[in-house]
N, C-alpha and C positions, 0 to 999 in steps of 0.2 A: 475539400479535403481538411481546410483547417478546422472546421467545426467537428468533423469526427475525430480528428487528431487530439484536439483538446480534450474533447469527451472521454478518449480512452485513458486509462490509468497508466502511470508510468511503471516501468519496471520495480522501482523502488517500492511505490504503492501496493503493487501487487505482491511483492515479497513480504511486504509489512503486514498486509492483510492475511496472507497465508501463514506467516508466523504466529499471528494472534490467533487464529481459528485452529491451526496445529496443537499450539501450546495449551488451548483450553481442551481442546479434545484429549490431549495427553494427559493433562490433569484429570479429566474424567476418568482415564483408564485405571487409575489407582483404586477407583470405588470396588470393583470385583476383588481386588487384593485385599484391600481393608475389611470387606466382608468376609472373607475367608479367614482372615486373621483374628477378627473378633469372634468367629464361630469356633476355632480350632487352638487350643493351646499347643498341639503338635505342630501345627503351621507356624506359631510363633516362635517354638523352639527351633525350628528348621531354618529361620531366617538369619542372615550373617548381619550381626549389629555391627561388625567393622564396615562392611561395604555399605551398608544403609546409612551409617554414620557419616563416612567419607562422602556419600553422595548428598546427603544433607549439608554438610559443610560446604562443598563445591556450590550448592544450589544457594545458600546464604550469600557467597561471594558474589554469584551472578546477580542476585538481587540488589546487593549493595552496589555494584557496578551498574546496573540499569538505572537506578535511582539516582545515584551520586554523579557517577561520570558521563552517563548518556542523558539523563534527565528526561527518559522515555517512559511515561507513565504505563504504555500498554506493555512493554517488556517487562516492567517492574511488575506488574499485577500478573502476567502469566508465569514470571519466574516465581513469584511469591505464592501462588497457587500451587505451583510444583514442589516448593520448599515446605509448604504447609502440609501436603499429604506425606512428604517424606519424613516430616516431624511426627505424624501420626504412626506411621510404620516404626519409626525409631521408639516411639514411646510405648507401643504395644508389646514390642519385642524386649524392650528393656524391662517393662513391668514384668513380664512373664520371667525374666531371669532372676529378678528379686524374689518374686514368689517361690520360684523352685529352690533358691538359696534358704529361704526361711523354712521351707518344708523339708529339707534335708536333716536327717538325725543328725546329732552331734557326733565328730570322730571321737573314736575311743582311744 
């Protein structure tokens, strides 16, 4: 029993592995959204800059917490990947807003 028990992962190890895998898979789920945003100015106009900016800010706090407080490299990497994709969305949406403002005719 001792050998098999020692070879089996602990609950903490299993949860940590699941977090890393699900976090990286979650980051990959940004790719279809980014593809749509890159292809369509209407999609960029439809996105909430307030919501995405808020999610980015919270994501950056998570990165800092994982790195500084926990010292957890895996959590820092997963959180950083998510924050990086959130930054990409915010950048695309904000860039569209700037282009829209520049294209507006001056007020009379």
